mmCIF file of the N, C-alpha and C atoms, coordinates in Angstrom:
data_MODEL
# 
_entry.id   MODEL 
# 
loop_
_atom_site.group_PDB 
_atom_site.id 
_atom_site.type_symbol 
_atom_site.label_atom_id 
_atom_site.label_alt_id 
_atom_site.label_comp_id 
_atom_site.label_asym_id 
_atom_site.label_entity_id 
_atom_site.label_seq_id 
_atom_site.pdbx_PDB_ins_code 
_atom_site.Cartn_x 
_atom_site.Cartn_y 
_atom_site.Cartn_z 
_atom_site.occupancy 
_atom_site.B_iso_or_equiv 
_atom_site.pdbx_formal_charge 
_atom_site.auth_seq_id 
_atom_site.auth_comp_id 
_atom_site.auth_asym_id 
_atom_site.auth_atom_id 
_atom_site.pdbx_PDB_model_num 
ATOM 1   N N  . MET A 1 1  ? -4.534 -7.036  9.314  1.00 0.00 ? 1  MET A N  1 
ATOM 2   C CA . MET A 1 1  ? -4.974 -6.056  8.344  1.00 0.00 ? 1  MET A CA 1 
ATOM 3   C C  . MET A 1 1  ? -3.865 -5.018  8.190  1.00 0.00 ? 1  MET A C  1 
ATOM 4   N N  . LYS A 1 2  ? -3.553 -4.671  6.980  1.00 0.00 ? 2  LYS A N  1 
ATOM 5   C CA . LYS A 1 2  ? -2.579 -3.631  6.660  1.00 0.00 ? 2  LYS A CA 1 
ATOM 6   C C  . LYS A 1 2  ? -3.332 -2.494  5.993  1.00 0.00 ? 2  LYS A C  1 
ATOM 7   N N  . THR A 1 3  ? -3.138 -1.285  6.526  1.00 0.00 ? 3  THR A N  1 
ATOM 8   C CA . THR A 1 3  ? -3.888 -0.135  6.042  1.00 0.00 ? 3  THR A CA 1 
ATOM 9   C C  . THR A 1 3  ? -2.954 0.924   5.482  1.00 0.00 ? 3  THR A C  1 
ATOM 10  N N  . TYR A 1 4  ? -3.292 1.451   4.325  1.00 0.00 ? 4  TYR A N  1 
ATOM 11  C CA . TYR A 1 4  ? -2.627 2.613   3.753  1.00 0.00 ? 4  TYR A CA 1 
ATOM 12  C C  . TYR A 1 4  ? -3.475 3.818   4.136  1.00 0.00 ? 4  TYR A C  1 
ATOM 13  N N  . ALA A 1 5  ? -2.847 4.873   4.612  1.00 0.00 ? 5  ALA A N  1 
ATOM 14  C CA . ALA A 1 5  ? -3.577 6.108   4.930  1.00 0.00 ? 5  ALA A CA 1 
ATOM 15  C C  . ALA A 1 5  ? -2.696 7.292   4.557  1.00 0.00 ? 5  ALA A C  1 
ATOM 16  N N  . VAL A 1 6  ? -3.295 8.306   3.946  1.00 0.00 ? 6  VAL A N  1 
ATOM 17  C CA . VAL A 1 6  ? -2.561 9.502   3.545  1.00 0.00 ? 6  VAL A CA 1 
ATOM 18  C C  . VAL A 1 6  ? -3.283 10.726  4.090  1.00 0.00 ? 6  VAL A C  1 
ATOM 19  N N  . ASN A 1 7  ? -2.609 11.860  4.086  1.00 0.00 ? 7  ASN A N  1 
ATOM 20  C CA . ASN A 1 7  ? -3.230 13.063  4.636  1.00 0.00 ? 7  ASN A CA 1 
ATOM 21  C C  . ASN A 1 7  ? -4.296 13.620  3.690  1.00 0.00 ? 7  ASN A C  1 
ATOM 22  N N  . GLU A 1 8  ? -4.957 14.646  4.117  1.00 0.00 ? 8  GLU A N  1 
ATOM 23  C CA . GLU A 1 8  ? -6.128 15.163  3.395  1.00 0.00 ? 8  GLU A CA 1 
ATOM 24  C C  . GLU A 1 8  ? -5.814 15.753  2.025  1.00 0.00 ? 8  GLU A C  1 
ATOM 25  N N  . ASN A 1 9  ? -4.560 16.097  1.749  1.00 0.00 ? 9  ASN A N  1 
ATOM 26  C CA . ASN A 1 9  ? -4.203 16.696  0.459  1.00 0.00 ? 9  ASN A CA 1 
ATOM 27  C C  . ASN A 1 9  ? -3.758 15.669  -0.578 1.00 0.00 ? 9  ASN A C  1 
ATOM 28  N N  . VAL A 1 10 ? -3.810 14.412  -0.224 1.00 0.00 ? 10 VAL A N  1 
ATOM 29  C CA . VAL A 1 10 ? -3.302 13.359  -1.095 1.00 0.00 ? 10 VAL A CA 1 
ATOM 30  C C  . VAL A 1 10 ? -4.388 12.313  -1.323 1.00 0.00 ? 10 VAL A C  1 
ATOM 31  N N  . LYS A 1 11 ? -4.449 11.796  -2.533 1.00 0.00 ? 11 LYS A N  1 
ATOM 32  C CA . LYS A 1 11 ? -5.385 10.716  -2.871 1.00 0.00 ? 11 LYS A CA 1 
ATOM 33  C C  . LYS A 1 11 ? -4.590 9.500   -3.318 1.00 0.00 ? 11 LYS A C  1 
ATOM 34  N N  . LEU A 1 12 ? -4.986 8.335   -2.844 1.00 0.00 ? 12 LEU A N  1 
ATOM 35  C CA . LEU A 1 12 ? -4.380 7.086   -3.292 1.00 0.00 ? 12 LEU A CA 1 
ATOM 36  C C  . LEU A 1 12 ? -4.914 6.737   -4.672 1.00 0.00 ? 12 LEU A C  1 
ATOM 37  N N  . ASN A 1 13 ? -4.027 6.361   -5.578 1.00 0.00 ? 13 ASN A N  1 
ATOM 38  C CA . ASN A 1 13 ? -4.433 5.877   -6.899 1.00 0.00 ? 13 ASN A CA 1 
ATOM 39  C C  . ASN A 1 13 ? -4.412 4.354   -6.929 1.00 0.00 ? 13 ASN A C  1 
ATOM 40  N N  . ASP A 1 14 ? -3.258 3.792   -6.624 1.00 0.00 ? 14 ASP A N  1 
ATOM 41  C CA . ASP A 1 14 ? -3.049 2.348   -6.636 1.00 0.00 ? 14 ASP A CA 1 
ATOM 42  C C  . ASP A 1 14 ? -2.257 1.968   -5.390 1.00 0.00 ? 14 ASP A C  1 
ATOM 43  N N  . VAL A 1 15 ? -2.528 0.806   -4.851 1.00 0.00 ? 15 VAL A N  1 
ATOM 44  C CA . VAL A 1 15 ? -1.746 0.280   -3.735 1.00 0.00 ? 15 VAL A CA 1 
ATOM 45  C C  . VAL A 1 15 ? -1.376 -1.167  -4.035 1.00 0.00 ? 15 VAL A C  1 
ATOM 46  N N  . HIS A 1 16 ? -0.181 -1.552  -3.611 1.00 0.00 ? 16 HIS A N  1 
ATOM 47  C CA . HIS A 1 16 ? 0.334  -2.896  -3.855 1.00 0.00 ? 16 HIS A CA 1 
ATOM 48  C C  . HIS A 1 16 ? 0.995  -3.382  -2.572 1.00 0.00 ? 16 HIS A C  1 
ATOM 49  N N  . LEU A 1 17 ? 0.800  -4.649  -2.257 1.00 0.00 ? 17 LEU A N  1 
ATOM 50  C CA . LEU A 1 17 ? 1.341  -5.195  -1.015 1.00 0.00 ? 17 LEU A CA 1 
ATOM 51  C C  . LEU A 1 17 ? 1.844  -6.610  -1.255 1.00 0.00 ? 17 LEU A C  1 
ATOM 52  N N  . TYR A 1 18 ? 3.070  -6.873  -0.791 1.00 0.00 ? 18 TYR A N  1 
ATOM 53  C CA . TYR A 1 18 ? 3.629  -8.223  -0.792 1.00 0.00 ? 18 TYR A CA 1 
ATOM 54  C C  . TYR A 1 18 ? 3.644  -8.707  0.648  1.00 0.00 ? 18 TYR A C  1 
ATOM 55  N N  . VAL A 1 19 ? 3.226  -9.929  0.872  1.00 0.00 ? 19 VAL A N  1 
ATOM 56  C CA . VAL A 1 19 ? 3.299  -10.573 2.177  1.00 0.00 ? 19 VAL A CA 1 
ATOM 57  C C  . VAL A 1 19 ? 3.805  -11.981 1.956  1.00 0.00 ? 19 VAL A C  1 
ATOM 58  N N  . GLY A 1 20 ? 4.838  -12.361 2.682  1.00 0.00 ? 20 GLY A N  1 
ATOM 59  C CA . GLY A 1 20 ? 5.351  -13.716 2.530  1.00 0.00 ? 20 GLY A CA 1 
ATOM 60  C C  . GLY A 1 20 ? 6.397  -14.047 3.567  1.00 0.00 ? 20 GLY A C  1 
ATOM 61  N N  . THR A 1 21 ? 6.690  -15.316 3.703  1.00 0.00 ? 21 THR A N  1 
ATOM 62  C CA . THR A 1 21 ? 7.709  -15.736 4.659  1.00 0.00 ? 21 THR A CA 1 
ATOM 63  C C  . THR A 1 21 ? 9.108  -15.465 4.120  1.00 0.00 ? 21 THR A C  1 
ATOM 64  N N  . ASP A 1 22 ? 9.255  -15.353 2.801  1.00 0.00 ? 22 ASP A N  1 
ATOM 65  C CA . ASP A 1 22 ? 10.522 -14.983 2.189  1.00 0.00 ? 22 ASP A CA 1 
ATOM 66  C C  . ASP A 1 22 ? 10.482 -13.511 1.820  1.00 0.00 ? 22 ASP A C  1 
ATOM 67  N N  . LYS A 1 23 ? 11.650 -12.889 1.733  1.00 0.00 ? 23 LYS A N  1 
ATOM 68  C CA . LYS A 1 23 ? 11.702 -11.523 1.231  1.00 0.00 ? 23 LYS A CA 1 
ATOM 69  C C  . LYS A 1 23 ? 11.322 -11.551 -0.245 1.00 0.00 ? 23 LYS A C  1 
ATOM 70  N N  . PRO A 1 24 ? 10.650 -10.494 -0.739 1.00 0.00 ? 24 PRO A N  1 
ATOM 71  C CA . PRO A 1 24 ? 10.274 -10.523 -2.156 1.00 0.00 ? 24 PRO A CA 1 
ATOM 72  C C  . PRO A 1 24 ? 11.528 -10.579 -3.025 1.00 0.00 ? 24 PRO A C  1 
ATOM 73  N N  . SER A 1 25 ? 11.495 -11.400 -4.048 1.00 0.00 ? 25 SER A N  1 
ATOM 74  C CA . SER A 1 25 ? 12.649 -11.564 -4.934 1.00 0.00 ? 25 SER A CA 1 
ATOM 75  C C  . SER A 1 25 ? 12.600 -10.588 -6.105 1.00 0.00 ? 25 SER A C  1 
ATOM 76  N N  . TYR A 1 26 ? 11.632 -9.705  -6.121 1.00 0.00 ? 26 TYR A N  1 
ATOM 77  C CA . TYR A 1 26 ? 11.485 -8.735  -7.194 1.00 0.00 ? 26 TYR A CA 1 
ATOM 78  C C  . TYR A 1 26 ? 11.089 -7.399  -6.600 1.00 0.00 ? 26 TYR A C  1 
ATOM 79  N N  . SER A 1 27 ? 11.389 -6.341  -7.331 1.00 0.00 ? 27 SER A N  1 
ATOM 80  C CA . SER A 1 27 ? 11.077 -5.004  -6.822 1.00 0.00 ? 27 SER A CA 1 
ATOM 81  C C  . SER A 1 27 ? 10.012 -4.306  -7.660 1.00 0.00 ? 27 SER A C  1 
ATOM 82  N N  . LYS A 1 28 ? 9.242  -5.068  -8.411 1.00 0.00 ? 28 LYS A N  1 
ATOM 83  C CA . LYS A 1 28 ? 8.181  -4.492  -9.233 1.00 0.00 ? 28 LYS A CA 1 
ATOM 84  C C  . LYS A 1 28 ? 6.868  -4.611  -8.472 1.00 0.00 ? 28 LYS A C  1 
ATOM 85  N N  . PRO A 1 29 ? 6.416  -3.512  -7.838 1.00 0.00 ? 29 PRO A N  1 
ATOM 86  C CA . PRO A 1 29 ? 5.222  -3.579  -6.992 1.00 0.00 ? 29 PRO A CA 1 
ATOM 87  C C  . PRO A 1 29 ? 3.981  -4.109  -7.689 1.00 0.00 ? 29 PRO A C  1 
ATOM 88  N N  . ARG A 1 30 ? 3.836  -3.881  -8.973 1.00 0.00 ? 30 ARG A N  1 
ATOM 89  C CA . ARG A 1 30 ? 2.632  -4.357  -9.666 1.00 0.00 ? 30 ARG A CA 1 
ATOM 90  C C  . ARG A 1 30 ? 2.572  -5.881  -9.708 1.00 0.00 ? 30 ARG A C  1 
ATOM 91  N N  . GLN A 1 31 ? 3.664  -6.558  -9.343 1.00 0.00 ? 31 GLN A N  1 
ATOM 92  C CA . GLN A 1 31 ? 3.674  -8.011  -9.295 1.00 0.00 ? 31 GLN A CA 1 
ATOM 93  C C  . GLN A 1 31 ? 3.326  -8.545  -7.905 1.00 0.00 ? 31 GLN A C  1 
ATOM 94  N N  . TYR A 1 32 ? 3.189  -7.681  -6.909 1.00 0.00 ? 32 TYR A N  1 
ATOM 95  C CA . TYR A 1 32 ? 2.833  -8.137  -5.564 1.00 0.00 ? 32 TYR A CA 1 
ATOM 96  C C  . TYR A 1 32 ? 1.443  -8.764  -5.595 1.00 0.00 ? 32 TYR A C  1 
ATOM 97  N N  . GLN A 1 33 ? 1.193  -9.733  -4.731 1.00 0.00 ? 33 GLN A N  1 
ATOM 98  C CA . GLN A 1 33 ? -0.043 -10.507 -4.820 1.00 0.00 ? 33 GLN A CA 1 
ATOM 99  C C  . GLN A 1 33 ? -1.293 -9.748  -4.364 1.00 0.00 ? 33 GLN A C  1 
ATOM 100 N N  . TYR A 1 34 ? -1.157 -8.714  -3.566 1.00 0.00 ? 34 TYR A N  1 
ATOM 101 C CA . TYR A 1 34 ? -2.320 -7.913  -3.162 1.00 0.00 ? 34 TYR A CA 1 
ATOM 102 C C  . TYR A 1 34 ? -2.230 -6.573  -3.879 1.00 0.00 ? 34 TYR A C  1 
ATOM 103 N N  . LYS A 1 35 ? -3.329 -6.170  -4.530 1.00 0.00 ? 35 LYS A N  1 
ATOM 104 C CA . LYS A 1 35 ? -3.320 -4.889  -5.232 1.00 0.00 ? 35 LYS A CA 1 
ATOM 105 C C  . LYS A 1 35 ? -4.734 -4.349  -5.362 1.00 0.00 ? 35 LYS A C  1 
ATOM 106 N N  . ALA A 1 36 ? -4.811 -3.040  -5.439 1.00 0.00 ? 36 ALA A N  1 
ATOM 107 C CA . ALA A 1 36 ? -6.086 -2.364  -5.688 1.00 0.00 ? 36 ALA A CA 1 
ATOM 108 C C  . ALA A 1 36 ? -5.776 -1.149  -6.558 1.00 0.00 ? 36 ALA A C  1 
ATOM 109 N N  . THR A 1 37 ? -6.615 -0.888  -7.544 1.00 0.00 ? 37 THR A N  1 
ATOM 110 C CA . THR A 1 37 ? -6.368 0.205   -8.480 1.00 0.00 ? 37 THR A CA 1 
ATOM 111 C C  . THR A 1 37 ? -7.587 1.116   -8.574 1.00 0.00 ? 37 THR A C  1 
ATOM 112 N N  . ASP A 1 38 ? -7.370 2.279   -9.178 1.00 0.00 ? 38 ASP A N  1 
ATOM 113 C CA . ASP A 1 38 ? -8.441 3.266   -9.404 1.00 0.00 ? 38 ASP A CA 1 
ATOM 114 C C  . ASP A 1 38 ? -9.180 3.607   -8.112 1.00 0.00 ? 38 ASP A C  1 
ATOM 115 N N  . LEU A 1 39 ? -8.426 3.930   -7.067 1.00 0.00 ? 39 LEU A N  1 
ATOM 116 C CA . LEU A 1 39 ? -9.030 4.133   -5.756 1.00 0.00 ? 39 LEU A CA 1 
ATOM 117 C C  . LEU A 1 39 ? -9.597 5.529   -5.540 1.00 0.00 ? 39 LEU A C  1 
ATOM 118 N N  . ASN A 1 40 ? -8.812 6.574   -5.790 1.00 0.00 ? 40 ASN A N  1 
ATOM 119 C CA . ASN A 1 40 ? -9.245 7.952   -5.578 1.00 0.00 ? 40 ASN A CA 1 
ATOM 120 C C  . ASN A 1 40 ? -9.771 8.171   -4.158 1.00 0.00 ? 40 ASN A C  1 
ATOM 121 N N  . GLY A 1 41 ? -9.047 7.663   -3.170 1.00 0.00 ? 41 GLY A N  1 
ATOM 122 C CA . GLY A 1 41 ? -9.459 7.824   -1.780 1.00 0.00 ? 41 GLY A CA 1 
ATOM 123 C C  . GLY A 1 41 ? -8.267 8.107   -0.887 1.00 0.00 ? 41 GLY A C  1 
ATOM 124 N N  . SER A 1 42 ? -8.508 8.233   0.400  1.00 0.00 ? 42 SER A N  1 
ATOM 125 C CA . SER A 1 42 ? -7.424 8.552   1.331  1.00 0.00 ? 42 SER A CA 1 
ATOM 126 C C  . SER A 1 42 ? -7.006 7.368   2.196  1.00 0.00 ? 42 SER A C  1 
ATOM 127 N N  . THR A 1 43 ? -7.771 6.280   2.189  1.00 0.00 ? 43 THR A N  1 
ATOM 128 C CA . THR A 1 43 ? -7.379 5.075   2.922  1.00 0.00 ? 43 THR A CA 1 
ATOM 129 C C  . THR A 1 43 ? -7.753 3.832   2.128  1.00 0.00 ? 43 THR A C  1 
ATOM 130 N N  . TYR A 1 44 ? -6.997 2.778   2.360  1.00 0.00 ? 44 TYR A N  1 
ATOM 131 C CA . TYR A 1 44 ? -7.320 1.482   1.795  1.00 0.00 ? 44 TYR A CA 1 
ATOM 132 C C  . TYR A 1 44 ? -6.720 0.432   2.707  1.00 0.00 ? 44 TYR A C  1 
ATOM 133 N N  . ALA A 1 45 ? -7.443 -0.648  2.955  1.00 0.00 ? 45 ALA A N  1 
ATOM 134 C CA . ALA A 1 45 ? -6.957 -1.705  3.842  1.00 0.00 ? 45 ALA A CA 1 
ATOM 135 C C  . ALA A 1 45 ? -7.027 -3.051  3.137  1.00 0.00 ? 45 ALA A C  1 
ATOM 136 N N  . PHE A 1 46 ? -5.977 -3.838  3.309  1.00 0.00 ? 46 PHE A N  1 
ATOM 137 C CA . PHE A 1 46 ? -5.953 -5.218  2.858  1.00 0.00 ? 46 PHE A CA 1 
ATOM 138 C C  . PHE A 1 46 ? -6.126 -6.116  4.067  1.00 0.00 ? 46 PHE A C  1 
ATOM 139 N N  . THR A 1 47 ? -6.952 -7.129  3.968  1.00 0.00 ? 47 THR A N  1 
ATOM 140 C CA . THR A 1 47 ? -7.032 -8.162  4.997  1.00 0.00 ? 47 THR A CA 1 
ATOM 141 C C  . THR A 1 47 ? -6.176 -9.319  4.521  1.00 0.00 ? 47 THR A C  1 
ATOM 142 N N  . VAL A 1 48 ? -5.161 -9.633  5.310  1.00 0.00 ? 48 VAL A N  1 
ATOM 143 C CA . VAL A 1 48 ? -4.196 -10.665 4.938  1.00 0.00 ? 48 VAL A CA 1 
ATOM 144 C C  . VAL A 1 48 ? -4.372 -11.840 5.880  1.00 0.00 ? 48 VAL A C  1 
ATOM 145 N N  . THR A 1 49 ? -4.574 -13.017 5.322  1.00 0.00 ? 49 THR A N  1 
ATOM 146 C CA . THR A 1 49 ? -4.694 -14.206 6.153  1.00 0.00 ? 49 THR A CA 1 
ATOM 147 C C  . THR A 1 49 ? -3.403 -14.999 6.083  1.00 0.00 ? 49 THR A C  1 
ATOM 148 N N  . ASN A 1 50 ? -3.020 -15.531 7.216  1.00 0.00 ? 50 ASN A N  1 
ATOM 149 C CA . ASN A 1 50 ? -1.805 -16.331 7.294  1.00 0.00 ? 50 ASN A CA 1 
ATOM 150 C C  . ASN A 1 50 ? -2.178 -17.661 7.923  1.00 0.00 ? 50 ASN A C  1 
ATOM 151 N N  . GLY A 1 51 ? -1.988 -18.740 7.190  1.00 0.00 ? 51 GLY A N  1 
ATOM 152 C CA . GLY A 1 51 ? -2.360 -20.056 7.677  1.00 0.00 ? 51 GLY A CA 1 
ATOM 153 C C  . GLY A 1 51 ? -1.631 -20.478 8.935  1.00 0.00 ? 51 GLY A C  1 
ATOM 154 N N  . ASN A 1 52 ? -0.403 -20.019 9.123  1.00 0.00 ? 52 ASN A N  1 
ATOM 155 C CA . ASN A 1 52 ? 0.371  -20.382 10.300 1.00 0.00 ? 52 ASN A CA 1 
ATOM 156 C C  . ASN A 1 52 ? 0.823  -19.104 10.990 1.00 0.00 ? 52 ASN A C  1 
ATOM 157 N N  . ALA A 1 53 ? 0.174  -18.748 12.067 1.00 0.00 ? 53 ALA A N  1 
ATOM 158 C CA . ALA A 1 53 ? 0.452  -17.495 12.763 1.00 0.00 ? 53 ALA A CA 1 
ATOM 159 C C  . ALA A 1 53 ? 1.863  -17.445 13.337 1.00 0.00 ? 53 ALA A C  1 
ATOM 160 N N  . LEU A 1 54 ? 2.563  -18.581 13.406 1.00 0.00 ? 54 LEU A N  1 
ATOM 161 C CA . LEU A 1 54 ? 3.913  -18.592 13.951 1.00 0.00 ? 54 LEU A CA 1 
ATOM 162 C C  . LEU A 1 54 ? 4.956  -18.166 12.930 1.00 0.00 ? 54 LEU A C  1 
ATOM 163 N N  . ASP A 1 55 ? 4.598  -18.127 11.653 1.00 0.00 ? 55 ASP A N  1 
ATOM 164 C CA . ASP A 1 55 ? 5.538  -17.706 10.622 1.00 0.00 ? 55 ASP A CA 1 
ATOM 165 C C  . ASP A 1 55 ? 5.887  -16.236 10.783 1.00 0.00 ? 55 ASP A C  1 
ATOM 166 N N  . LYS A 1 56 ? 7.150  -15.925 10.576 1.00 0.00 ? 56 LYS A N  1 
ATOM 167 C CA . LYS A 1 56 ? 7.553  -14.518 10.524 1.00 0.00 ? 56 LYS A CA 1 
ATOM 168 C C  . LYS A 1 56 ? 7.299  -14.043 9.107  1.00 0.00 ? 56 LYS A C  1 
ATOM 169 N N  . LEU A 1 57 ? 6.573  -12.958 8.982  1.00 0.00 ? 57 LEU A N  1 
ATOM 170 C CA . LEU A 1 57 ? 6.187  -12.469 7.665  1.00 0.00 ? 57 LEU A CA 1 
ATOM 171 C C  . LEU A 1 57 ? 7.010  -11.262 7.263  1.00 0.00 ? 57 LEU A C  1 
ATOM 172 N N  . ASN A 1 58 ? 7.282  -11.142 5.982  1.00 0.00 ? 58 ASN A N  1 
ATOM 173 C CA . ASN A 1 58 ? 7.921  -9.972  5.385  1.00 0.00 ? 58 ASN A CA 1 
ATOM 174 C C  . ASN A 1 58 ? 6.857  -9.210  4.606  1.00 0.00 ? 58 ASN A C  1 
ATOM 175 N N  . PHE A 1 59 ? 6.927  -7.891  4.686  1.00 0.00 ? 59 PHE A N  1 
ATOM 176 C CA . PHE A 1 59 ? 5.984  -7.027  3.986  1.00 0.00 ? 59 PHE A CA 1 
ATOM 177 C C  . PHE A 1 59 ? 6.749  -6.066  3.078  1.00 0.00 ? 59 PHE A C  1 
ATOM 178 N N  . ALA A 1 60 ? 6.220  -5.815  1.899  1.00 0.00 ? 60 ALA A N  1 
ATOM 179 C CA . ALA A 1 60 ? 6.711  -4.768  1.010  1.00 0.00 ? 60 ALA A CA 1 
ATOM 180 C C  . ALA A 1 60 ? 5.476  -4.033  0.518  1.00 0.00 ? 60 ALA A C  1 
ATOM 181 N N  . ALA A 1 61 ? 5.470  -2.728  0.681  1.00 0.00 ? 61 ALA A N  1 
ATOM 182 C CA . ALA A 1 61 ? 4.291  -1.942  0.322  1.00 0.00 ? 61 ALA A CA 1 
ATOM 183 C C  . ALA A 1 61 ? 4.668  -0.831  -0.650 1.00 0.00 ? 61 ALA A C  1 
ATOM 184 N N  . HIS A 1 62 ? 3.727  -0.493  -1.522 1.00 0.00 ? 62 HIS A N  1 
ATOM 185 C CA . HIS A 1 62 ? 3.919  0.568   -2.502 1.00 0.00 ? 62 HIS A CA 1 
ATOM 186 C C  . HIS A 1 62 ? 2.577  1.223   -2.767 1.00 0.00 ? 62 HIS A C  1 
ATOM 187 N N  . ALA A 1 63 ? 2.598  2.520   -2.997 1.00 0.00 ? 63 ALA A N  1 
ATOM 188 C CA . ALA A 1 63 ? 1.373  3.240   -3.369 1.00 0.00 ? 63 ALA A CA 1 
ATOM 189 C C  . ALA A 1 63 ? 1.727  4.339   -4.360 1.00 0.00 ? 63 ALA A C  1 
ATOM 190 N N  . SER A 1 64 ? 0.872  4.563   -5.333 1.00 0.00 ? 64 SER A N  1 
ATOM 191 C CA . SER A 1 64 ? 0.993  5.743   -6.184 1.00 0.00 ? 64 SER A CA 1 
ATOM 192 C C  . SER A 1 64 ? -0.091 6.708   -5.731 1.00 0.00 ? 64 SER A C  1 
ATOM 193 N N  . VAL A 1 65 ? 0.271  7.981   -5.657 1.00 0.00 ? 65 VAL A N  1 
ATOM 194 C CA . VAL A 1 65 ? -0.629 8.991   -5.105 1.00 0.00 ? 65 VAL A CA 1 
ATOM 195 C C  . VAL A 1 65 ? -0.701 10.205  -6.014 1.00 0.00 ? 65 VAL A C  1 
ATOM 196 N N  . THR A 1 66 ? -1.723 11.010  -5.799 1.00 0.00 ? 66 THR A N  1 
ATOM 197 C CA . THR A 1 66 ? -1.909 12.268  -6.498 1.00 0.00 ? 66 THR A CA 1 
ATOM 198 C C  . THR A 1 66 ? -2.173 13.354  -5.477 1.00 0.00 ? 66 THR A C  1 
ATOM 199 N N  . LEU A 1 67 ? -1.539 14.500  -5.657 1.00 0.00 ? 67 LEU A N  1 
ATOM 200 C CA . LEU A 1 67 ? -1.813 15.658  -4.818 1.00 0.00 ? 67 LEU A CA 1 
ATOM 201 C C  . LEU A 1 67 ? -3.182 16.183  -5.228 1.00 0.00 ? 67 LEU A C  1 
ATOM 202 N N  . SER A 1 68 ? -4.140 16.219  -4.297 1.00 0.00 ? 68 SER A N  1 
ATOM 203 C CA . SER A 1 68 ? -5.515 16.547  -4.671 1.00 0.00 ? 68 SER A CA 1 
ATOM 204 C C  . SER A 1 68 ? -5.829 18.034  -4.609 1.00 0.00 ? 68 SER A C  1 
ATOM 205 N N  . THR A 1 69 ? -5.085 18.797  -3.854 1.00 0.00 ? 69 THR A N  1 
ATOM 206 C CA . THR A 1 69 ? -5.297 20.238  -3.781 1.00 0.00 ? 69 THR A CA 1 
ATOM 207 C C  . THR A 1 69 ? -3.941 20.912  -3.716 1.00 0.00 ? 69 THR A C  1 
ATOM 208 N N  . GLU A 1 70 ? -3.943 22.182  -4.015 1.00 0.00 ? 70 GLU A N  1 
ATOM 209 C CA . GLU A 1 70 ? -2.691 22.931  -3.926 1.00 0.00 ? 70 GLU A CA 1 
ATOM 210 C C  . GLU A 1 70 ? -2.311 23.104  -2.458 1.00 0.00 ? 70 GLU A C  1 
ATOM 211 N N  . VAL A 1 71 ? -1.094 22.768  -2.156 1.00 0.00 ? 71 VAL A N  1 
ATOM 212 C CA . VAL A 1 71 ? -0.607 22.891  -0.784 1.00 0.00 ? 71 VAL A CA 1 
ATOM 213 C C  . VAL A 1 71 ? 0.067  24.246  -0.658 1.00 0.00 ? 71 VAL A C  1 
ATOM 214 N N  . PRO A 1 72 ? -0.356 25.082  0.293  1.00 0.00 ? 72 PRO A N  1 
ATOM 215 C CA . PRO A 1 72 ? 0.257  26.406  0.435  1.00 0.00 ? 72 PRO A CA 1 
ATOM 216 C C  . PRO A 1 72 ? 1.713  26.279  0.880  1.00 0.00 ? 72 PRO A C  1 
ATOM 217 N N  . CYS A 1 73 ? 2.554  27.128  0.306  1.00 0.00 ? 73 CYS A N  1 
ATOM 218 C CA . CYS A 1 73 ? 3.969  27.155  0.673  1.00 0.00 ? 73 CYS A CA 1 
ATOM 219 C C  . CYS A 1 73 ? 4.160  28.049  1.886  1.00 0.00 ? 73 CYS A C  1 
ATOM 220 N N  . GLU A 1 74 ? 4.982  27.579  2.788  1.00 0.00 ? 74 GLU A N  1 
ATOM 221 C CA . GLU A 1 74 ? 5.299  28.410  3.956  1.00 0.00 ? 74 GLU A CA 1 
ATOM 222 C C  . GLU A 1 74 ? 6.418  29.352  3.578  1.00 0.00 ? 74 GLU A C  1 
ATOM 223 N N  . GLU A 1 75 ? 6.272  30.609  3.959  1.00 0.00 ? 75 GLU A N  1 
ATOM 224 C CA . GLU A 1 75 ? 7.311  31.608  3.632  1.00 0.00 ? 75 GLU A CA 1 
ATOM 225 C C  . GLU A 1 75 ? 8.177  31.861  4.825  1.00 0.00 ? 75 GLU A C  1 
# 
């Protein structure tokens, strides 16, 4: 399981995850095979199954986020 988690001032909008034995040949996260949209939450988890546990897997992850509250500036 791969989990995205952000702090309390941030909300996840979309998350994208690539999992494979080869490195991804593209850098466009919206093309990754695992995705979730319109989340408006602070955590999201993908359950990834791998038919052969001996394979070395490559992961590429991306998330778009929104600042949900004003963060005070330190002076």
